[in-house]
FIDRENPA-105025 format. One record per residue (C-alpha): residue number from 0; residue in three letters; y, z, x. Coordinates in nm, 4 decimals, m for minus. Layout:
# FIDRENPA-105025
{rofi:NUM | marmar:ALA | c2:Y | c3:Z | c1:X}
...
***
This chain:
# FIDRENPA-105025
{rofi:0 | marmar:UNK | c2:m1.8676 | c3:10.2523 | c1:m1.4304}
{rofi:1 | marmar:UNK | c2:m1.6724 | c3:10.5634 | c1:m1.5472}
{rofi:2 | marmar:UNK | c2:m1.7145 | c3:10.8785 | c1:m1.3501}
{rofi:3 | marmar:UNK | c2:m1.8348 | c3:11.1721 | c1:m1.5292}
{rofi:4 | marmar:UNK | c2:m1.5709 | c3:11.4376 | c1:m1.4640}
{rofi:5 | marmar:UNK | c2:m1.6828 | c3:11.7544 | c1:m1.6783}
{rofi:6 | marmar:UNK | c2:m1.9806 | c3:11.9074 | c1:m1.8106}
{rofi:7 | marmar:UNK | c2:m1.9759 | c3:11.9366 | c1:m2.1893}
{rofi:8 | marmar:UNK | c2:m2.0095 | c3:11.8260 | c1:m2.5383}
{rofi:9 | marmar:UNK | c2:m1.9724 | c3:11.4235 | c1:m2.5315}
{rofi:10 | marmar:UNK | c2:m1.9708 | c3:11.2286 | c1:m2.8510}
{rofi:11 | marmar:UNK | c2:m2.2395 | c3:10.9665 | c1:m2.8809}
{rofi:12 | marmar:UNK | c2:m2.1927 | c3:10.6766 | c1:m3.1302}
{rofi:13 | marmar:UNK | c2:m2.4955 | c3:10.5751 | c1:m3.2843}
{rofi:14 | marmar:UNK | c2:m2.6494 | c3:10.3082 | c1:m3.5356}
{rofi:15 | marmar:UNK | c2:m2.5662 | c3:10.3690 | c1:m3.9018}
{rofi:16 | marmar:UNK | c2:m2.7794 | c3:10.6334 | c1:m4.0623}
{rofi:17 | marmar:UNK | c2:m2.9500 | c3:10.7120 | c1:m3.7300}
{rofi:18 | marmar:UNK | c2:m2.7797 | c3:11.0554 | c1:m3.6610}
{rofi:19 | marmar:UNK | c2:m3.0849 | c3:11.2676 | c1:m3.7272}
{rofi:20 | marmar:UNK | c2:m3.3138 | c3:11.0477 | c1:m3.5582}
{rofi:21 | marmar:UNK | c2:m3.1117 | c3:11.0216 | c1:m3.2430}
{rofi:22 | marmar:UNK | c2:m3.0503 | c3:11.3932 | c1:m3.2426}
{rofi:23 | marmar:UNK | c2:m3.4448 | c3:11.4446 | c1:m3.2518}
{rofi:24 | marmar:UNK | c2:m3.4912 | c3:11.1882 | c1:m2.9712}
{rofi:25 | marmar:UNK | c2:m3.2288 | c3:11.3569 | c1:m2.7602}
{rofi:26 | marmar:UNK | c2:m3.4013 | c3:11.6884 | c1:m2.7947}
{rofi:27 | marmar:UNK | c2:m3.7387 | c3:11.5294 | c1:m2.7221}
{rofi:28 | marmar:UNK | c2:m3.5792 | c3:11.4147 | c1:m2.3861}
{rofi:29 | marmar:UNK | c2:m3.4672 | c3:11.7646 | c1:m2.3207}
{rofi:30 | marmar:UNK | c2:m3.1081 | c3:11.7314 | c1:m2.3933}
{rofi:31 | marmar:UNK | c2:m2.9034 | c3:11.9506 | c1:m2.6289}
{rofi:32 | marmar:UNK | c2:m2.7733 | c3:11.7861 | c1:m2.9357}
{rofi:33 | marmar:UNK | c2:m2.5716 | c3:11.8704 | c1:m3.2319}
{rofi:34 | marmar:UNK | c2:m2.5639 | c3:11.6548 | c1:m3.5724}
{rofi:35 | marmar:UNK | c2:m2.3486 | c3:11.8608 | c1:m3.8181}
{rofi:36 | marmar:UNK | c2:m2.4623 | c3:11.8261 | c1:m4.1713}
{rofi:37 | marmar:UNK | c2:m2.3206 | c3:11.9011 | c1:m4.4988}
{rofi:38 | marmar:UNK | c2:m2.4618 | c3:11.9058 | c1:m4.8544}
{rofi:39 | marmar:UNK | c2:m2.2959 | c3:11.6833 | c1:m5.0960}
{rofi:40 | marmar:UNK | c2:m2.3543 | c3:11.5881 | c1:m5.4549}
{rofi:41 | marmar:UNK | c2:m2.4285 | c3:11.2122 | c1:m5.5028}
{rofi:42 | marmar:UNK | c2:m2.4275 | c3:11.0306 | c1:m5.8333}
{rofi:43 | marmar:UNK | c2:m2.6193 | c3:10.7384 | c1:m5.9330}
{rofi:44 | marmar:UNK | c2:m2.6134 | c3:10.5699 | c1:m6.2742}
{rofi:45 | marmar:UNK | c2:m2.9257 | c3:10.7785 | c1:m6.3937}
{rofi:46 | marmar:UNK | c2:m2.9099 | c3:11.1089 | c1:m6.2006}
{rofi:47 | marmar:UNK | c2:m2.7049 | c3:11.3266 | c1:m5.9690}
{rofi:48 | marmar:UNK | c2:m2.8653 | c3:11.4929 | c1:m5.6600}
{rofi:49 | marmar:UNK | c2:m2.7361 | c3:11.7207 | c1:m5.3841}
{rofi:50 | marmar:UNK | c2:m2.8187 | c3:11.5750 | c1:m5.0397}
{rofi:51 | marmar:UNK | c2:m2.7638 | c3:11.6381 | c1:m4.6758}
{rofi:52 | marmar:UNK | c2:m2.5309 | c3:11.4113 | c1:m4.4939}
{rofi:53 | marmar:UNK | c2:m2.3741 | c3:11.4085 | c1:m4.1508}
{rofi:54 | marmar:UNK | c2:m2.0299 | c3:11.5398 | c1:m4.1256}
{rofi:55 | marmar:UNK | c2:m1.9415 | c3:11.2615 | c1:m3.9062}
{rofi:56 | marmar:UNK | c2:m2.0808 | c3:10.9316 | c1:m3.9802}
{rofi:57 | marmar:UNK | c2:m2.2446 | c3:10.7778 | c1:m3.6753}
{rofi:58 | marmar:UNK | c2:m2.1555 | c3:11.0453 | c1:m3.4414}
{rofi:59 | marmar:UNK | c2:m2.3990 | c3:11.2852 | c1:m3.2546}
{rofi:60 | marmar:UNK | c2:m2.2669 | c3:11.5414 | c1:m2.9879}
{rofi:61 | marmar:UNK | c2:m2.4752 | c3:11.5869 | c1:m2.7010}
{rofi:62 | marmar:UNK | c2:m2.4277 | c3:11.8422 | c1:m2.4042}
{rofi:63 | marmar:UNK | c2:m2.4046 | c3:11.6392 | c1:m2.0893}
{rofi:64 | marmar:UNK | c2:m2.4406 | c3:11.8270 | c1:m1.7474}
{rofi:65 | marmar:UNK | c2:m2.4883 | c3:11.5431 | c1:m1.5054}
{rofi:66 | marmar:UNK | c2:m2.5000 | c3:11.1801 | c1:m1.4595}
{rofi:67 | marmar:UNK | c2:m2.8723 | c3:11.1624 | c1:m1.5132}
{rofi:68 | marmar:UNK | c2:m2.8195 | c3:11.3195 | c1:m1.8751}
{rofi:69 | marmar:UNK | c2:m2.5619 | c3:11.0516 | c1:m1.9503}
{rofi:70 | marmar:UNK | c2:m2.8250 | c3:10.7968 | c1:m1.8604}
{rofi:71 | marmar:UNK | c2:m3.0875 | c3:10.9680 | c1:m2.0634}
{rofi:72 | marmar:UNK | c2:m2.8669 | c3:10.9929 | c1:m2.3701}
{rofi:73 | marmar:UNK | c2:m2.7640 | c3:10.6326 | c1:m2.3750}
{rofi:74 | marmar:UNK | c2:m3.1460 | c3:10.5298 | c1:m2.3372}
{rofi:75 | marmar:UNK | c2:m3.2371 | c3:10.6777 | c1:m2.6618}
{rofi:76 | marmar:UNK | c2:m3.3231 | c3:10.4085 | c1:m2.9263}
{rofi:77 | marmar:UNK | c2:m3.0342 | c3:10.4042 | c1:m3.1814}
{rofi:78 | marmar:UNK | c2:m2.7679 | c3:10.5179 | c1:m2.9314}
{rofi:79 | marmar:UNK | c2:m2.4860 | c3:10.2640 | c1:m2.8855}
{rofi:80 | marmar:UNK | c2:m2.2265 | c3:10.3929 | c1:m2.6693}
{rofi:81 | marmar:UNK | c2:m2.0159 | c3:10.6971 | c1:m2.5846}
{rofi:82 | marmar:UNK | c2:m1.6859 | c3:10.7543 | c1:m2.7512}
{rofi:83 | marmar:UNK | c2:m1.3820 | c3:10.7091 | c1:m2.4902}
{rofi:84 | marmar:UNK | c2:m1.0274 | c3:10.7349 | c1:m2.4910}
{rofi:85 | marmar:UNK | c2:m0.8886 | c3:10.4922 | c1:m2.2529}
{rofi:86 | marmar:UNK | c2:m1.1303 | c3:10.4881 | c1:m1.9365}
{rofi:87 | marmar:UNK | c2:m1.2517 | c3:10.8653 | c1:m2.0022}
{rofi:88 | marmar:UNK | c2:m1.5210 | c3:10.9882 | c1:m2.2228}
{rofi:89 | marmar:UNK | c2:m1.4119 | c3:11.1865 | c1:m2.5310}
{rofi:90 | marmar:UNK | c2:m1.5169 | c3:11.5494 | c1:m2.4656}
{rofi:91 | marmar:UNK | c2:m1.5256 | c3:11.8141 | c1:m2.7697}
{rofi:92 | marmar:UNK | c2:m1.4673 | c3:12.1719 | c1:m2.6373}
{rofi:93 | marmar:UNK | c2:m1.7112 | c3:12.4603 | c1:m2.6868}
{rofi:94 | marmar:UNK | c2:m1.4469 | c3:12.6033 | c1:m2.9350}
{rofi:95 | marmar:UNK | c2:m1.4553 | c3:12.2739 | c1:m3.1454}
{rofi:96 | marmar:UNK | c2:m1.8236 | c3:12.2716 | c1:m3.1709}
{rofi:97 | marmar:UNK | c2:m1.8097 | c3:12.6341 | c1:m3.2560}
{rofi:98 | marmar:UNK | c2:m1.5427 | c3:12.5728 | c1:m3.5371}
{rofi:99 | marmar:UNK | c2:m1.7661 | c3:12.2893 | c1:m3.6756}
{rofi:100 | marmar:UNK | c2:m2.0758 | c3:12.5263 | c1:m3.6834}
{rofi:101 | marmar:UNK | c2:m1.8718 | c3:12.7917 | c1:m3.8729}
{rofi:102 | marmar:UNK | c2:m1.7523 | c3:12.5660 | c1:m4.1139}
{rofi:103 | marmar:UNK | c2:m2.0752 | c3:12.3936 | c1:m4.2114}
{rofi:104 | marmar:UNK | c2:m2.2512 | c3:12.7224 | c1:m4.2228}
{rofi:105 | marmar:UNK | c2:m2.0111 | c3:12.9173 | c1:m4.4376}
{rofi:106 | marmar:UNK | c2:m2.1021 | c3:12.9747 | c1:m4.7928}
{rofi:107 | marmar:UNK | c2:m1.7147 | c3:13.0429 | c1:m4.8505}
{rofi:108 | marmar:UNK | c2:m1.6184 | c3:12.7041 | c1:m4.7728}
{rofi:109 | marmar:UNK | c2:m1.6472 | c3:12.4065 | c1:m5.0186}
{rofi:110 | marmar:UNK | c2:m1.5807 | c3:12.0361 | c1:m5.0485}
{rofi:111 | marmar:UNK | c2:m1.5991 | c3:11.9584 | c1:m4.6790}
{rofi:112 | marmar:UNK | c2:m1.4642 | c3:11.6223 | c1:m4.5997}
{rofi:113 | marmar:UNK | c2:m1.3586 | c3:11.4580 | c1:m4.2585}
{rofi:114 | marmar:UNK | c2:m1.0565 | c3:11.2442 | c1:m4.1900}
{rofi:115 | marmar:UNK | c2:m0.9336 | c3:11.0662 | c1:m3.8860}
{rofi:116 | marmar:UNK | c2:m0.5997 | c3:10.9760 | c1:m4.0142}
{rofi:117 | marmar:UNK | c2:m0.2930 | c3:11.1632 | c1:m3.8672}
{rofi:118 | marmar:UNK | c2:m0.1674 | c3:11.3888 | c1:m4.1268}
{rofi:119 | marmar:UNK | c2:0.1774 | c3:11.5442 | c1:m4.1461}
{rofi:120 | marmar:UNK | c2:0.2248 | c3:11.8794 | c1:m3.9876}
{rofi:121 | marmar:UNK | c2:0.1906 | c3:12.1537 | c1:m4.2375}
{rofi:122 | marmar:UNK | c2:0.1936 | c3:12.5627 | c1:m4.2298}
{rofi:123 | marmar:UNK | c2:m0.0482 | c3:12.6963 | c1:m3.9957}
{rofi:124 | marmar:UNK | c2:m0.2350 | c3:13.0073 | c1:m4.1001}
{rofi:125 | marmar:UNK | c2:m0.5055 | c3:13.2228 | c1:m3.9661}
{rofi:126 | marmar:UNK | c2:m0.8194 | c3:13.2853 | c1:m4.1642}
{rofi:127 | marmar:UNK | c2:m0.8877 | c3:13.6716 | c1:m4.1923}
{rofi:128 | marmar:UNK | c2:m1.1875 | c3:13.6885 | c1:m4.4074}
{rofi:129 | marmar:UNK | c2:m1.5246 | c3:13.5428 | c1:m4.4350}
{rofi:130 | marmar:UNK | c2:m1.7349 | c3:13.4064 | c1:m4.1675}
{rofi:131 | marmar:UNK | c2:m1.4409 | c3:13.1902 | c1:m4.0486}
{rofi:132 | marmar:UNK | c2:m1.2482 | c3:13.4794 | c1:m3.9664}
{rofi:133 | marmar:UNK | c2:m1.0239 | c3:13.4442 | c1:m3.6490}
{rofi:134 | marmar:UNK | c2:m0.9694 | c3:13.0604 | c1:m3.6955}
{rofi:135 | marmar:UNK | c2:m0.6574 | c3:12.8985 | c1:m3.7197}
{rofi:136 | marmar:UNK | c2:m0.5908 | c3:12.6148 | c1:m3.9716}
{rofi:137 | marmar:UNK | c2:m0.3273 | c3:12.3924 | c1:m4.1198}
{rofi:138 | marmar:UNK | c2:m0.2629 | c3:12.4227 | c1:m4.5008}
{rofi:139 | marmar:UNK | c2:m0.2393 | c3:12.1194 | c1:m4.7142}
{rofi:140 | marmar:UNK | c2:m0.2256 | c3:12.0862 | c1:m5.0886}
{rofi:141 | marmar:UNK | c2:m0.4366 | c3:11.8130 | c1:m5.2582}
{rofi:142 | marmar:UNK | c2:m0.4799 | c3:11.7677 | c1:m5.6460}
{rofi:143 | marmar:UNK | c2:m0.3032 | c3:12.1215 | c1:m5.6664}
{rofi:144 | marmar:UNK | c2:m0.5838 | c3:12.2884 | c1:m5.4606}
{rofi:145 | marmar:UNK | c2:m0.5122 | c3:12.4616 | c1:m5.1276}
{rofi:146 | marmar:UNK | c2:m0.7086 | c3:12.3237 | c1:m4.8581}
{rofi:147 | marmar:UNK | c2:m0.7487 | c3:12.4036 | c1:m4.4882}
{rofi:148 | marmar:UNK | c2:m0.7554 | c3:12.1459 | c1:m4.1930}
{rofi:149 | marmar:UNK | c2:m0.9280 | c3:12.2118 | c1:m3.8546}
{rofi:150 | marmar:UNK | c2:m0.8217 | c3:11.9495 | c1:m3.6202}
{rofi:151 | marmar:UNK | c2:m1.0477 | c3:11.8111 | c1:m3.3423}
{rofi:152 | marmar:UNK | c2:m0.8139 | c3:11.6455 | c1:m3.1200}
{rofi:153 | marmar:UNK | c2:m1.0933 | c3:11.5537 | c1:m2.8656}
{rofi:154 | marmar:UNK | c2:m1.2353 | c3:11.3023 | c1:m3.1120}
{rofi:155 | marmar:UNK | c2:m0.9427 | c3:11.2418 | c1:m3.3369}
{rofi:156 | marmar:UNK | c2:m1.1167 | c3:11.3782 | c1:m3.6367}
{rofi:157 | marmar:UNK | c2:m0.9900 | c3:11.6466 | c1:m3.8901}
{rofi:158 | marmar:UNK | c2:m1.2214 | c3:11.8697 | c1:m4.1112}
{rofi:159 | marmar:UNK | c2:m1.0638 | c3:11.9271 | c1:m4.4558}
{rofi:160 | marmar:UNK | c2:m1.2423 | c3:12.1995 | c1:m4.6888}
{rofi:161 | marmar:UNK | c2:m1.1158 | c3:12.4233 | c1:m4.9783}
{rofi:162 | marmar:UNK | c2:m1.0988 | c3:12.7989 | c1:m4.9130}
{rofi:163 | marmar:UNK | c2:m0.9757 | c3:13.0700 | c1:m5.1182}
{rofi:164 | marmar:UNK | c2:m0.6033 | c3:13.1380 | c1:m5.0482}
{rofi:165 | marmar:UNK | c2:m0.6327 | c3:13.5189 | c1:m5.0132}
{rofi:166 | marmar:UNK | c2:m0.8552 | c3:13.4546 | c1:m4.6995}
{rofi:167 | marmar:UNK | c2:m0.5480 | c3:13.3463 | c1:m4.5168}
{rofi:168 | marmar:UNK | c2:m0.2486 | c3:13.5091 | c1:m4.3520}
{rofi:169 | marmar:UNK | c2:0.0532 | c3:13.4052 | c1:m4.1533}
{rofi:170 | marmar:UNK | c2:0.0016 | c3:13.3582 | c1:m3.7816}
{rofi:171 | marmar:UNK | c2:0.1774 | c3:13.6356 | c1:m3.5839}
{rofi:172 | marmar:UNK | c2:0.4792 | c3:13.4891 | c1:m3.3811}
{rofi:173 | marmar:UNK | c2:0.4467 | c3:13.4626 | c1:m3.0115}
{rofi:174 | marmar:UNK | c2:0.6634 | c3:13.7068 | c1:m2.8262}
***
């Protein structure tokens, strides 16, 4: 069995389309959980509708403080396993969780998507305006639109979103 080394946000892999249900069950057990949700436009043959979907399919973030919390989280119906990297559990930092919360709660950010592919390193910028002020991001250009990428290295995911270019400035050089 793996040894729990740190207190923090662990990534729980859950059954398909069970993110909200597992999140509620974790809270019922007294565990702090976070299921980032975004609104997206879905099209059917006869209609269009804006629906809420999880930002990370089949992932629920759960704050683990001790081995008992780890056991309780795994005993929730719908939970499959914790995401690991080698023999260690993947741990999302508090800063990464706050970045996700900023992104999904900001009215300035549009077209949020996730991507777990390694992307080419681009220019790094600082967001100066809006609710994301103070965050660093990488700039990419897709279909002639400027997009930002916020990388979550602990879970090998990237969040891509459209942000107005005037929100961005160059990052001051380190002396």
